[in-house]
C-alpha positions in Angstrom: 25.9 -5.3 -1.2 25.7 -3.7 -4.6 23.0 -2.4 -6.9 24.1 -2.1 -10.5 21.0 -1.2 -12.5 18.1 1.1 -12.1 14.6 1.4 -13.7 13.4 4.4 -15.6 13.0 7.0 -12.8 10.7 9.5 -14.5 7.3 9.6 -12.9 5.0 7.5 -15.1 1.7 8.9 -16.4 -1.4 8.2 -14.2 -4.4 9.9 -12.8 -2.5 10.6 -9.7 0.5 12.1 -11.4 -1.9 14.4 -13.4 -3.8 15.6 -10.4 -1.4 15.4 -7.4 -0.6 18.3 -5.1 2.8 19.9 -6.0 5.8 17.9 -5.0 8.3 19.2 -2.4 11.8 20.0 -3.4 13.8 16.8 -2.9 17.3 17.5 -4.3 19.7 14.7 -4.9 22.2 14.1 -2.1 25.5 15.8 -2.7 28.8 15.3 -0.9 29.4 13.3 2.2 26.8 13.5 4.9 25.8 11.7 8.1 22.5 11.0 9.9 21.3 9.1 12.9 19.0 7.1 10.7 19.2 6.6 6.9 16.0 5.4 5.1 16.2 3.8 1.6 12.9 4.4 -0.3 10.5 7.3 -0.1 7.2 5.5 -0.3 4.6 5.3 2.5 6.9 3.1 4.7 10.0 5.2 4.4 8.2 8.6 4.6 6.1 7.6 7.6 9.3 6.3 9.3 11.0 9.6 8.4 8.2 11.7 9.8 7.9 9.7 13.1 11.7 9.6 13.5 12.0 13.4 13.0 9.1 14.0 15.4 11.0 11.8 17.9 14.1 14.0 17.6 16.3 11.9 15.3 18.4 13.3 12.5 17.0 11.5 9.4 18.0 11.3 5.8 15.8 9.6 3.1 17.4 8.3 -0.1 15.0 7.7 -3.0 16.0 6.6 -6.5 13.2 8.5 -8.2 11.0 10.9 -6.2 8.7 10.5 -3.2 5.8 8.3 -4.3 7.5 7.1 -7.5 6.8 3.4 -6.8 3.5 1.7 -5.8 2.9 4.4 -3.2 2.0 6.8 -5.9 0.3 4.3 -8.3 -2.1 2.3 -6.2 -5.9 2.5 -6.0 -5.9 4.9 -3.1 -8.0 2.6 -0.9 -7.2 2.9 2.8 -8.1 -0.5 4.3 -7.8 -1.5 8.0 -6.7 -4.9 9.0 -4.9 -7.7 7.1 -5.9 -10.6 4.9 -6.6 -12.8 7.9 -9.0 -11.9 10.8 -8.0 -11.3 14.4 -8.9 -14.8 15.6 -6.8 -16.3 12.7 -3.8 -14.1 13.6 -4.0 -15.1 17.2 -4.4 -18.8 16.3 -1.4 -18.5 14.0 1.0 -16.4 16.0 -0.2 -16.9 19.6 -1.9 -14.4 21.9 0.9 -11.9 22.4 2.1 -11.5 18.8 -1.4 -12.0 17.4 -2.9 -9.3 19.6 0.0 -6.9 18.7 -0.5 -7.5 15.0 -4.3 -7.1 15.3 -3.9 -3.8 17.2 -1.4 -2.4 14.6 -3.4 -3.5 11.6 -6.7 -2.4 13.0 -5.4 1.1 13.8 -3.5 1.6 10.5 -6.3 3.4 8.7 -7.0 5.7 11.6 -3.2 6.5 11.6 -3.4 7.6 7.9 -6.3 9.9 8.5 -4.9 11.3 11.7 -1.6 12.2 9.9 -3.6 13.8 7.1 -5.5 16.0 9.6 -2.6 16.7 11.9 -0.3 17.8 9.2 -2.8 19.5 6.9 -2.1 17.3 3.9 -3.8 18.2 0.6 -4.6 14.6 -0.6 -8.4 14.3 -0.9 -8.6 12.2 2.2 -12.0 10.7 2.8 -12.6 8.5 5.8 -16.0 7.3 4.4 -15.5 3.5 4.9 -14.3 0.4 3.2 -16.8 -2.2 2.0 -16.1 -5.8 1.4 -18.8 -7.3 -0.7 -19.8 -11.0 -1.3 -20.0 -11.8 -5.0 -21.6 -15.2 -4.2 -23.8 -16.4 -1.3 -21.1 -18.9 -0.5 -18.9 -16.0 0.7 -21.4 -14.6 3.2 -20.5 -16.8 6.2 -16.8 -15.8 5.9 -17.8 -12.1 5.8 -20.2 -12.4 8.7 -17.5 -14.0 10.7 -15.0 -11.3 9.8 -17.5 -8.6 10.7 -18.3 -10.2 14.0 -14.7 -10.6 14.8 -14.0 -6.9 14.4 -17.3 -5.9 16.0 -16.4 -7.9 19.1 -13.3 -5.6 19.4 -15.5 -2.5 19.3 -14.3 -1.5 15.8 -16.5 0.9 13.9 -18.1 -1.7 11.6 -21.6 -2.6 10.4 -23.2 -5.4 8.4 -24.8 -4.6 5.1 -27.5 -6.9 3.8 -28.2 -7.3 0.1 -30.7 -4.4 0.0 -28.5 -2.0 1.9 -25.5 -2.8 -0.3 -27.7 -2.5 -3.4 -28.6 1.0 -2.4 -24.9 1.9 -2.3 -24.2 0.1 -5.6 -27.3 1.0 -7.6 -28.0 -2.7 -8.4 -28.2 -6.1 -6.7 -25.0 -7.7 -7.9 -23.7 -8.3 -4.4 -25.4 -10.6 -1.8 -24.3 -8.7 1.3 -21.1 -7.6 3.0 -19.8 -5.4 5.7 -18.4 -1.9 6.0 -15.4 -0.9 8.1 -15.9 2.8 8.8 -12.2 3.2 9.7 -11.3 2.9 6.1 -11.7 5.3 3.1 -9.7 6.7 0.2 -6.9 9.1 -0.6 -5.1 10.6 -3.6 -2.1 8.3 -3.0 0.6 10.4 -4.7 -0.6 13.5 -3.0 -0.5 11.6 0.3 3.1 10.5 -0.3 4.0 14.1 -1.1 2.2 15.2 2.0 4.2 12.8 4.1 7.4 14.1 2.5 6.5 17.7 3.3 5.6 16.9 6.9 8.8 15.0 7.4 10.8 17.9 6.0 9.0 20.4 8.2 10.2 18.4 11.2 13.8 18.4 10.0 14.1 15.3 7.9 16.2 15.5 4.7 14.5 13.9 1.7 16.7 13.3 -1.3 15.3 12.3 -4.7 17.4 11.0 -7.6 19.7 9.3 -5.1 19.7 5.6 -5.7 21.7 3.7 -3.1 24.5 1.8 -4.9 25.9 -0.1 -2.0 25.3 -0.6 1.7 28.2 -1.5 3.9 28.8 -2.1 7.6 31.4 0.4 8.9 32.2 -0.1 12.6 29.0 0.2 14.6 27.2 2.1 11.7 26.5 1.9 8.0 27.9 3.5 4.8 25.5 4.2 1.9 27.0 5.1 -1.5 25.0 7.2 -3.9 26.0 8.7 -7.2 26.4 12.1 -5.5 28.2 11.1 -2.3 28.3 9.0 0.8 25.8 8.9 3.7 27.0 7.5 7.0 24.4 6.5 9.5 24.1 4.7 12.8 20.9 2.9 11.7 19.2 2.1 8.4 15.7 1.3 7.4 15.1 -0.4 4.0 11.7 0.6 2.7 11.7 -0.5 -1.0 8.8 -3.0 -1.0 7.9 -4.1 -4.6 11.0 -2.5 -6.0 13.4 -4.2 -3.6 16.6 -5.3 -5.4 19.9 -6.8 -4.4 21.0 -4.1 -2.0 20.7 -6.6 0.9 21.3 -10.3 0.2 18.2 -12.5 -0.4 15.7 -9.8 0.7 14.2 -9.4 -2.8 13.6 -13.2 -2.9 11.2 -13.0 0.1 8.5 -11.2 -1.9 6.9 -11.5 -5.3 6.5 -8.3 -7.2 3.1 -8.1 -9.0 1.9 -5.3 -11.3 -1.2 -3.7 -9.8 -3.4 -2.3 -12.6 -5.9 0.6 -12.5 -8.1 2.5 -14.9 -10.0 5.8 -14.4 -13.0 7.3 -16.2 -13.5 11.0 -17.0 -15.5 12.8 -14.3 -19.0 11.3 -14.3 -22.1 13.4 -14.8 -24.0 14.6 -11.7 -26.9 12.3 -12.5 -24.6 9.2 -12.5 -22.2 10.0 -9.6 -24.7 9.1 -6.9 -25.4 5.6 -8.3 -22.2 3.7 -7.5 -20.6 4.4 -4.1 -21.9 8.0 -4.1 -21.2 8.3 -0.4 -17.4 8.2 -1.1 -17.0 4.6 0.2 -14.3 2.3 -1.3 -15.1 -1.3 -2.2 -13.4 -4.6 -2.9 -15.2 -7.9 -3.4 -14.5 -11.5 -2.6 -13.3 -12.7 -6.0 -10.0 -14.6 -6.0 -8.8 -12.3 -8.8 -9.6 -9.1 -6.8 -11.8 -6.4 -8.2 -11.9 -3.0 -6.4 -13.3 0.4 -7.2 -14.3 3.8 -5.9 -15.0 7.4 -7.0 -12.3 10.0 -6.4 -13.1 13.5 -5.1 -13.9 14.7 -8.6 -16.4 12.0 -9.6 -14.1 9.7 -11.6 -14.7 6.0 -11.2 -11.4 4.3 -10.5 -11.2 0.5 -10.8 -8.3 -1.9 -10.2 -8.0 -5.6 -10.4 -6.2 -8.5 -11.8 -2.5 -8.2 -11.3 0.2 -9.5 -13.6 3.7 -10.8 -13.1 4.7 -8.9 -16.3 4.1 -5.3 -17.2 3.3 -6.4 -20.7 0.2 -8.2 -19.3 -1.3 -5.0 -18.1 -2.9 -4.1 -21.5 -5.2 -7.1 -21.4 -6.2 -6.3 -17.8 -6.9 -2.6 -18.7 -9.5 -3.9 -21.3 -11.2 -6.1 -18.8 -11.5 -3.4 -16.2 -13.0 -1.0 -18.8 -15.6 -3.6 -19.6 -16.5 -4.0 -16.0 -17.0 -0.3 -15.5 -19.3 -0.2 -18.5 -21.2 -3.1 -16.9 -21.5 -1.1 -13.7 -22.7 2.0 -15.5 -24.8 0.9 -18.5 -26.8 4.1 -18.4 -23.6 6.1 -18.9 -23.3 4.9 -22.5 -19.8 4.8 -23.9 -17.9 5.9 -20.7 -14.8 7.9 -21.5 -11.6 6.7 -19.9 -8.8 9.2 -19.2 -6.1 7.1 -17.6 -4.7 3.5 -17.3 -1.6 2.8 -15.2 0.2 0.2 -13.2 2.9 -0.2 -10.5 4.6 -3.1 -8.6 3.2 -4.2 -5.2 5.0 -6.8 -3.1 3.2 -10.1 -2.3 4.3 -12.5 0.4 3.7 -16.3 0.5 1.9 -16.1 3.9 -0.1 -12.9 2.9 1.4 -11.0 5.9 3.7 -7.9 5.9 7.2 -8.8 6.9 9.4 -6.8 9.4 13.0 -8.0 9.3 15.9 -7.1 11.6 18.6 -7.9 9.0 21.5 -7.0 11.2 22.1 -4.8 14.3 20.7 -1.4 13.5 19.3 -2.5 10.1 15.6 -3.1 9.5 13.3 -3.7 6.6 9.5 -3.6 6.2 7.8 -4.8 3.1 5.1 -7.1 1.6 1.7 -5.4 2.1 -0.3 -7.6 -0.3 -2.4 -4.8 -1.7 -3.1 -3.1 1.6 -0.1 -0.8 1.6 -1.7 2.7 2.1 -2.7 1.9 5.7 -0.3 -0.8 6.7 2.9 0.7 5.2 2.1 3.9 7.0 1.8 1.9 10.3 5.0 -0.1 9.5 6.9 3.1 9.1 5.8 4.2 12.6 6.7 0.8 14.0 10.2 0.9 12.3 10.7 4.4 13.6 10.0 3.2 17.2 12.5 0.4 16.7 15.2 2.8 15.6 14.3 5.3 18.4 14.4 2.4 20.9 11.0 3.6 22.2 10.0 2.1 25.5 6.6 0.5 25.4 5.5 1.7 21.9 1.8 2.1 21.2 2.1 -0.4 18.3 4.4 -3.2 17.4 4.7 -6.0 14.9 6.8 -9.2 15.3 10.0 -9.5 13.4 10.5 -12.6 11.2 13.6 -14.1 9.7 14.4 -13.7 6.0 13.1 -16.7 4.2 13.7 -16.6 0.4 10.9 -18.2 -1.6 11.8 -21.5 -3.3 12.2 -21.3 -7.0 11.9 -17.5 -6.8 13.3 -17.1 -10.4 10.1 -18.8 -11.7 7.8 -16.4 -9.9 6.4 -15.0 -13.1 5.3 -18.4 -14.4 3.8 -19.1 -10.9 1.8 -15.8 -10.8 0.5 -16.3 -14.3 -0.6 -19.8 -13.6 -2.2 -18.9 -10.3 -4.1 -16.0 -11.8 -5.5 -18.2 -14.6 -6.6 -20.8 -12.0 -8.3 -18.2 -9.8 -10.1 -16.7 -12.8 -11.4 -20.2 -13.7 -12.6 -20.7 -10.1 -14.3 -17.3 -10.0 -16.1 -18.0 -13.3 -17.5 -21.3 -11.9 -19.0 -19.4 -8.9 -20.9 -16.8 -10.9 
């Protein structure tokens, strides 16, 4: 299984790259080495897996083509959102009581896991567990959100309903008709969080190698051989954690997801008289538009907004402009708001809107496809994959494995994403 081409591996400009905590030393792998478990990819999935494996006593080596957090883990909006796209009752109906309950437990605890790791390992990443709000942009969305709130409230989750007035107080206007807040959620500086995971894994004995793209993955006896430009890593077990940057290292795996460029913009720090208007309590928010719109303030008072999503990086410029206009609409009293940063990165979408855990071969696993909820769920998937590799008896959390199912007409994914986005924008416009 060979990989023959690599993207530009310099860390792209972004708010996160400009303000992140210092990176740990992650030298390229040199010479021939071995490990109990090799991990390909140093994003949230791979680094969480490395940390949990190392804490479990395994000898772990992480191989990353760029540096920790180079991909979507260091470029996303930093929203830590509990749960998945579907609600607990929908997961149970779709997958049955046993699998559905396991998925609900893992997804529901994913945000708490992020903030527990931040606290336990002293990570400098502006972690704020101040809640995630999902807001109804039309009255037609209120029944769905009420049902979602009730579903989680019935499981004793720390959630609350927000009527239009309560939500208006947090937003500074009445644009939303109501919604709910999941107080397990919050925000992080995502690149700093990735770097914090890398440091924590290293402190527990994991080796993290940047600038070490895996060129081939080959079965050797009962283990695996991973070829990098600097040497060969032999391991008993392997975890593939490449998400939106998955390539041809393992046959057909890349065809199970659709990479989409997630786009964000950030203002300069807002004045003290404006900061308290929109989500001044540190909450993060996403609404119910089909073409998602999400925003928050960072720890320094910048308003960060993401949305849209393009199959092509060239489409990001148009989305940047739209997001800037929406921020000006949110903050009319701020005048001509100054923007400091605009950036993008690839996230992985799945056809069923669920993350996928695959056992590709004995001793070889992959976790990918977080559909825009990767800060929390990728961290949880890393823990689950670590338990699989450690062969943990009765793990606290689990997620069902699924077979690799390549998407039909995957080569036409760009056309499909573009057409779907245009259709969703049209539907959203009709509902204003």
